[in-house]
PDB file of N, CA, C and O in Angstrom:
ATOM      1  N   UNK A   1       0.665  -0.966   0.165  1.00  0.00           N
ATOM      2  CA  UNK A   1      -0.359  -0.269  -0.022  1.00  0.00           C
ATOM      3  C   UNK A   1       1.170   1.472  -0.016  1.00  0.00           C
ATOM      4  O   UNK A   1       1.145   2.566  -0.582  1.00  0.00           O
ATOM      5  N   UNK A   2       2.042   0.912   0.770  1.00  0.00           N
ATOM      6  CA  UNK A   2       3.055   2.447   0.726  1.00  0.00           C
ATOM      7  C   UNK A   2       3.886   3.059  -0.054  1.00  0.00           C
ATOM      8  O   UNK A   2       4.331   4.183  -0.286  1.00  0.00           O
ATOM      9  N   UNK A   3       4.006   1.346  -0.587  1.00  0.00           N
ATOM     10  CA  UNK A   3       4.152   1.876  -2.733  1.00  0.00           C
ATOM     11  C   UNK A   3       3.509   2.398  -3.462  1.00  0.00           C
ATOM     12  O   UNK A   3       3.971   3.215  -4.259  1.00  0.00           O
ATOM     13  N   UNK A   4       2.391   2.114  -3.409  1.00  0.00           N
ATOM     14  CA  UNK A   4       1.028   3.132  -4.439  1.00  0.00           C
ATOM     15  C   UNK A   4       0.948   4.375  -3.731  1.00  0.00           C
ATOM     16  O   UNK A   4       0.910   5.302  -4.541  1.00  0.00           O
ATOM     17  N   UNK A   5       0.906   4.764  -2.542  1.00  0.00           N
ATOM     18  CA  UNK A   5       0.968   5.960  -2.066  1.00  0.00           C
ATOM     19  C   UNK A   5       2.200   6.929  -2.282  1.00  0.00           C
ATOM     20  O   UNK A   5       2.067   8.114  -2.588  1.00  0.00           O
ATOM     21  N   UNK A   6       3.146   6.434  -2.132  1.00  0.00           N
ATOM     22  CA  UNK A   6       4.608   6.881  -2.801  1.00  0.00           C
ATOM     23  C   UNK A   6       4.388   6.876  -4.237  1.00  0.00           C
ATOM     24  O   UNK A   6       4.218   8.040  -4.597  1.00  0.00           O
ATOM     25  N   UNK A   7       4.313   6.002  -5.288  1.00  0.00           N
ATOM     26  CA  UNK A   7       4.063   6.163  -6.486  1.00  0.00           C
ATOM     27  C   UNK A   7       3.035   7.535  -6.850  1.00  0.00           C
ATOM     28  O   UNK A   7       3.365   8.299  -7.757  1.00  0.00           O
ATOM     29  N   UNK A   8       1.769   7.762  -6.053  1.00  0.00           N
ATOM     30  CA  UNK A   8       0.594   8.292  -6.335  1.00  0.00           C
ATOM     31  C   UNK A   8       1.804  10.099  -5.766  1.00  0.00           C
ATOM     32  O   UNK A   8       1.987  11.215  -6.253  1.00  0.00           O
ATOM     33  N   UNK A   9       2.156   9.537  -4.859  1.00  0.00           N
ATOM     34  CA  UNK A   9       2.908  11.443  -4.396  1.00  0.00           C
ATOM     35  C   UNK A   9       3.851  12.025  -5.616  1.00  0.00           C
ATOM     36  O   UNK A   9       4.063  13.183  -5.974  1.00  0.00           O
ATOM     37  N   UNK A  10       4.410  10.564  -6.188  1.00  0.00           N
ATOM     38  CA  UNK A  10       5.110  11.022  -6.601  1.00  0.00           C
ATOM     39  C   UNK A  10       5.056  12.086  -8.393  1.00  0.00           C
ATOM     40  O   UNK A  10       5.610  13.033  -8.951  1.00  0.00           O
ATOM     41  N   UNK A  11       4.063  11.140  -8.589  1.00  0.00           N
ATOM     42  CA  UNK A  11       3.370  11.528 -10.081  1.00  0.00           C
ATOM     43  C   UNK A  11       2.651  12.331 -10.070  1.00  0.00           C
ATOM     44  O   UNK A  11       2.344  12.850 -11.144  1.00  0.00           O
ATOM     45  N   UNK A  12       1.817  12.975  -8.331  1.00  0.00           N
ATOM     46  CA  UNK A  12       1.424  14.266  -8.018  1.00  0.00           C
ATOM     47  C   UNK A  12       2.402  15.279  -7.794  1.00  0.00           C
ATOM     48  O   UNK A  12       2.197  16.362  -8.341  1.00  0.00           O
ATOM     49  N   UNK A  13       3.442  15.135  -7.083  1.00  0.00           N
ATOM     50  CA  UNK A  13       4.510  15.878  -7.247  1.00  0.00           C
ATOM     51  C   UNK A  13       5.025  16.684  -8.589  1.00  0.00           C
ATOM     52  O   UNK A  13       5.092  17.893  -8.810  1.00  0.00           O
ATOM     53  N   UNK A  14       5.440  15.277  -9.585  1.00  0.00           N
ATOM     54  CA  UNK A  14       5.885  15.665 -11.160  1.00  0.00           C
ATOM     55  C   UNK A  14       4.678  16.614 -11.552  1.00  0.00           C
ATOM     56  O   UNK A  14       5.079  17.717 -11.922  1.00  0.00           O
ATOM     57  N   UNK A  15       3.506  16.486 -11.562  1.00  0.00           N
ATOM     58  CA  UNK A  15       2.462  17.129 -12.189  1.00  0.00           C
ATOM     59  C   UNK A  15       2.460  18.546 -11.427  1.00  0.00           C
ATOM     60  O   UNK A  15       2.410  19.564 -12.117  1.00  0.00           O
ATOM     61  N   UNK A  16       2.502  18.621 -10.333  1.00  0.00           N
ATOM     62  CA  UNK A  16       2.524  19.771 -10.132  1.00  0.00           C
ATOM     63  C   UNK A  16       3.560  20.669 -10.964  1.00  0.00           C
ATOM     64  O   UNK A  16       3.232  21.579 -11.726  1.00  0.00           O
ATOM     65  N   UNK A  17       5.017  20.205 -10.651  1.00  0.00           N
ATOM     66  CA  UNK A  17       6.045  21.027 -10.911  1.00  0.00           C
ATOM     67  C   UNK A  17       5.883  21.223 -12.565  1.00  0.00           C
ATOM     68  O   UNK A  17       6.315  22.158 -13.239  1.00  0.00           O
ATOM     69  N   UNK A  18       5.158  20.103 -12.992  1.00  0.00           N
ATOM     70  CA  UNK A  18       5.342  20.082 -14.754  1.00  0.00           C
ATOM     71  C   UNK A  18       4.078  21.618 -14.928  1.00  0.00           C
ATOM     72  O   UNK A  18       4.258  22.463 -15.804  1.00  0.00           O
ATOM     73  N   UNK A  19       3.283  21.670 -14.262  1.00  0.00           N
ATOM     74  CA  UNK A  19       2.239  22.714 -14.418  1.00  0.00           C
ATOM     75  C   UNK A  19       2.604  24.347 -13.830  1.00  0.00           C
ATOM     76  O   UNK A  19       2.204  25.500 -13.997  1.00  0.00           O
ATOM     77  N   UNK A  20       3.628  23.598 -13.045  1.00  0.00           N
ATOM     78  CA  UNK A  20       4.797  25.089 -12.433  1.00  0.00           C
ATOM     79  C   UNK A  20       5.427  25.844 -13.323  1.00  0.00           C
ATOM     80  O   UNK A  20       5.542  27.067 -13.397  1.00  0.00           O
ATOM     81  N   UNK A  21       5.986  24.622 -14.271  1.00  0.00           N
ATOM     82  CA  UNK A  21       7.079  25.263 -15.121  1.00  0.00           C
ATOM     83  C   UNK A  21       6.230  26.024 -16.455  1.00  0.00           C
ATOM     84  O   UNK A  21       6.367  27.173 -16.875  1.00  0.00           O
ATOM     85  N   UNK A  22       5.619  25.295 -16.776  1.00  0.00           N
ATOM     86  CA  UNK A  22       4.523  25.461 -18.215  1.00  0.00           C
ATOM     87  C   UNK A  22       3.880  26.746 -17.207  1.00  0.00           C
ATOM     88  O   UNK A  22       4.806  27.548 -17.329  1.00  0.00           O
ATOM     89  N   UNK A  23       3.030  27.324 -16.437  1.00  0.00           N
ATOM     90  CA  UNK A  23       3.369  28.482 -15.844  1.00  0.00           C
ATOM     91  C   UNK A  23       4.027  29.627 -15.794  1.00  0.00           C
ATOM     92  O   UNK A  23       3.537  30.748 -15.929  1.00  0.00           O
ATOM     93  N   UNK A  24       5.398  29.293 -15.555  1.00  0.00           N
ATOM     94  CA  UNK A  24       6.711  30.420 -15.434  1.00  0.00           C
ATOM     95  C   UNK A  24       7.022  30.064 -17.144  1.00  0.00           C
ATOM     96  O   UNK A  24       7.640  31.103 -17.376  1.00  0.00           O
ATOM     97  N   UNK A  25       7.023  29.625 -17.939  1.00  0.00           N
ATOM     98  CA  UNK A  25       7.114  29.820 -19.313  1.00  0.00           C
ATOM     99  C   UNK A  25       6.624  30.905 -19.869  1.00  0.00           C
ATOM    100  O   UNK A  25       7.035  31.860 -20.527  1.00  0.00           O
ATOM    101  N   UNK A  26       5.171  30.318 -19.227  1.00  0.00           N
ATOM    102  CA  UNK A  26       3.634  31.124 -20.302  1.00  0.00           C
ATOM    103  C   UNK A  26       4.215  33.257 -19.697  1.00  0.00           C
ATOM    104  O   UNK A  26       4.217  34.218 -20.466  1.00  0.00           O
ATOM    105  N   UNK A  27       4.520  33.278 -18.496  1.00  0.00           N
ATOM    106  CA  UNK A  27       4.805  34.388 -17.821  1.00  0.00           C
ATOM    107  C   UNK A  27       6.532  34.806 -17.890  1.00  0.00           C
ATOM    108  O   UNK A  27       6.747  35.902 -17.372  1.00  0.00           O
ATOM    109  N   UNK A  28       7.553  34.231 -18.345  1.00  0.00           N
ATOM    110  CA  UNK A  28       8.381  34.004 -18.617  1.00  0.00           C
ATOM    111  C   UNK A  28       8.874  35.698 -19.190  1.00  0.00           C
ATOM    112  O   UNK A  28       9.928  36.142 -18.735  1.00  0.00           O
ATOM    113  N   UNK A  29       7.951  36.679 -20.313  1.00  0.00           N
ATOM    114  CA  UNK A  29       8.809  37.435 -21.202  1.00  0.00           C
ATOM    115  C   UNK A  29       8.290  38.962 -20.082  1.00  0.00           C
ATOM    116  O   UNK A  29       9.013  39.936 -19.877  1.00  0.00           O
ATOM    117  N   UNK A  30       6.727  38.734 -19.454  1.00  0.00           N
ATOM    118  CA  UNK A  30       6.845  39.477 -18.195  1.00  0.00           C
ATOM    119  C   UNK A  30       7.517  40.064 -17.298  1.00  0.00           C
ATOM    120  O   UNK A  30       7.606  41.273 -17.086  1.00  0.00           O
ATOM    121  N   UNK A  31       8.323  38.619 -16.398  1.00  0.00           N
ATOM    122  CA  UNK A  31       9.121  38.092 -15.341  1.00  0.00           C
ATOM    123  C   UNK A  31      11.055  38.632 -16.031  1.00  0.00           C
ATOM    124  O   UNK A  31      11.976  39.108 -15.367  1.00  0.00           O
ATOM    125  N   UNK A  32      11.009  38.215 -17.853  1.00  0.00           N
ATOM    126  CA  UNK A  32      11.958  38.767 -17.894  1.00  0.00           C
ATOM    127  C   UNK A  32      11.976  40.089 -17.984  1.00  0.00           C
ATOM    128  O   UNK A  32      13.067  40.579 -17.695  1.00  0.00           O
ATOM    129  N   UNK A  33      10.972  40.987 -18.346  1.00  0.00           N
ATOM    130  CA  UNK A  33      10.888  42.483 -18.728  1.00  0.00           C
ATOM    131  C   UNK A  33      11.258  43.346 -17.659  1.00  0.00           C
ATOM    132  O   UNK A  33      11.992  44.330 -17.571  1.00  0.00           O
ATOM    133  N   UNK A  34      10.324  42.503 -16.631  1.00  0.00           N
ATOM    134  CA  UNK A  34      10.499  43.306 -14.950  1.00  0.00           C
ATOM    135  C   UNK A  34      11.605  43.226 -14.215  1.00  0.00           C
ATOM    136  O   UNK A  34      11.875  44.172 -13.475  1.00  0.00           O
ATOM    137  N   UNK A  35      12.634  41.854 -14.283  1.00  0.00           N
ATOM    138  CA  UNK A  35      14.398  42.129 -13.933  1.00  0.00           C
ATOM    139  C   UNK A  35      14.860  43.005 -14.901  1.00  0.00           C
ATOM    140  O   UNK A  35      15.660  43.886 -14.586  1.00  0.00           O
ATOM    141  N   UNK A  36      14.339  42.844 -16.383  1.00  0.00           N
ATOM    142  CA  UNK A  36      15.285  44.080 -17.072  1.00  0.00           C
ATOM    143  C   UNK A  36      15.405  45.674 -16.659  1.00  0.00           C
ATOM    144  O   UNK A  36      16.377  46.418 -16.529  1.00  0.00           O
ATOM    145  N   UNK A  37      13.862  45.881 -16.496  1.00  0.00           N
ATOM    146  CA  UNK A  37      13.125  47.023 -16.056  1.00  0.00           C
ATOM    147  C   UNK A  37      13.932  47.601 -14.617  1.00  0.00           C
ATOM    148  O   UNK A  37      13.960  48.813 -14.403  1.00  0.00           O
ATOM    149  N   UNK A  38      14.577  46.627 -13.665  1.00  0.00           N
ATOM    150  CA  UNK A  38      14.920  46.742 -12.445  1.00  0.00           C
ATOM    151  C   UNK A  38      16.513  46.736 -12.517  1.00  0.00           C
ATOM    152  O   UNK A  38      17.134  47.674 -12.015  1.00  0.00           O
ATOM    153  N   UNK A  39      16.950  46.037 -12.929  1.00  0.00           N
ATOM    154  CA  UNK A  39      18.307  46.086 -13.789  1.00  0.00           C
ATOM    155  C   UNK A  39      19.060  47.062 -14.170  1.00  0.00           C
ATOM    156  O   UNK A  39      20.242  47.163 -13.844  1.00  0.00           O
ATOM    157  N   UNK A  40      18.402  47.924 -14.944  1.00  0.00           N
ATOM    158  CA  UNK A  40      18.468  49.020 -15.352  1.00  0.00           C
ATOM    159  C   UNK A  40      17.699  49.728 -14.187  1.00  0.00           C
ATOM    160  O   UNK A  40      18.627  50.491 -13.920  1.00  0.00           O
ATOM    161  N   UNK A  41      17.311  49.867 -13.825  1.00  0.00           N
ATOM    162  CA  UNK A  41      17.298  50.939 -12.868  1.00  0.00           C
ATOM    163  C   UNK A  41      18.316  51.048 -11.519  1.00  0.00           C
ATOM    164  O   UNK A  41      18.348  52.054 -10.811  1.00  0.00           O
ATOM    165  N   UNK A  42      19.055  49.972 -11.309  1.00  0.00           N
ATOM    166  CA  UNK A  42      19.627  50.005 -10.696  1.00  0.00           C
ATOM    167  C   UNK A  42      21.003  50.666 -10.642  1.00  0.00           C
ATOM    168  O   UNK A  42      21.732  51.164  -9.784  1.00  0.00           O
ATOM    169  N   UNK A  43      21.021  50.431 -11.998  1.00  0.00           N
ATOM    170  CA  UNK A  43      22.322  50.557 -13.104  1.00  0.00           C
ATOM    171  C   UNK A  43      22.373  51.703 -12.975  1.00  0.00           C
ATOM    172  O   UNK A  43      23.395  52.095 -12.412  1.00  0.00           O
ATOM    173  N   UNK A  44      21.287  52.854 -13.435  1.00  0.00           N
ATOM    174  CA  UNK A  44      21.188  54.274 -13.021  1.00  0.00           C
ATOM    175  C   UNK A  44      21.175  54.961 -12.103  1.00  0.00           C
ATOM    176  O   UNK A  44      21.313  56.184 -12.130  1.00  0.00           O
ATOM    177  N   UNK A  45      20.946  54.036 -10.803  1.00  0.00           N
ATOM    178  CA  UNK A  45      20.992  54.879  -9.512  1.00  0.00           C
ATOM    179  C   UNK A  45      22.047  54.801  -9.068  1.00  0.00           C
ATOM    180  O   UNK A  45      22.466  55.767  -8.431  1.00  0.00           O
ATOM    181  N   UNK A  46      23.032  53.404  -9.263  1.00  0.00           N
ATOM    182  CA  UNK A  46      24.402  52.909  -9.434  1.00  0.00           C
ATOM    183  C   UNK A  46      25.317  54.419  -9.991  1.00  0.00           C
ATOM    184  O   UNK A  46      26.173  55.114  -9.444  1.00  0.00           O
ATOM    185  N   UNK A  47      24.412  54.492 -11.767  1.00  0.00           N
ATOM    186  CA  UNK A  47      25.604  55.872 -11.985  1.00  0.00           C
ATOM    187  C   UNK A  47      26.000  56.791 -11.687  1.00  0.00           C
ATOM    188  O   UNK A  47      27.140  57.202 -11.904  1.00  0.00           O
ATOM    189  N   UNK A  48      24.505  57.710 -10.699  1.00  0.00           N
ATOM    190  CA  UNK A  48      24.912  59.080 -10.651  1.00  0.00           C
ATOM    191  C   UNK A  48      25.450  58.710  -9.512  1.00  0.00           C
ATOM    192  O   UNK A  48      25.416  57.654  -8.880  1.00  0.00           O
ATOM    193  N   UNK A  49      25.959  59.741  -9.335  1.00  0.00           N
ATOM    194  CA  UNK A  49      26.932  60.187  -8.283  1.00  0.00           C
ATOM    195  C   UNK A  49      26.463  60.674  -7.308  1.00  0.00           C
ATOM    196  O   UNK A  49      25.929  61.768  -7.489  1.00  0.00           O
ATOM    197  N   UNK A  50      26.449  60.178  -6.064  1.00  0.00           N
ATOM    198  CA  UNK A  50      26.084  60.102  -5.144  1.00  0.00           C
ATOM    199  C   UNK A  50      26.780  61.650  -3.836  1.00  0.00           C
ATOM    200  O   UNK A  50      26.408  61.680  -2.663  1.00  0.00           O
TER     201      UNK A  50
END
């Protein structure tokens, strides 16, 4: 019985990871654009003499 539960847990975890991966890939352009904006603003802020 524990073998079945372990197998079920593994499949469920794998499925959740695949769904999460698909969502991340789907949102990737937005995430990358946000990161690029943050990095650019940080670089500008660092370049300005304080």
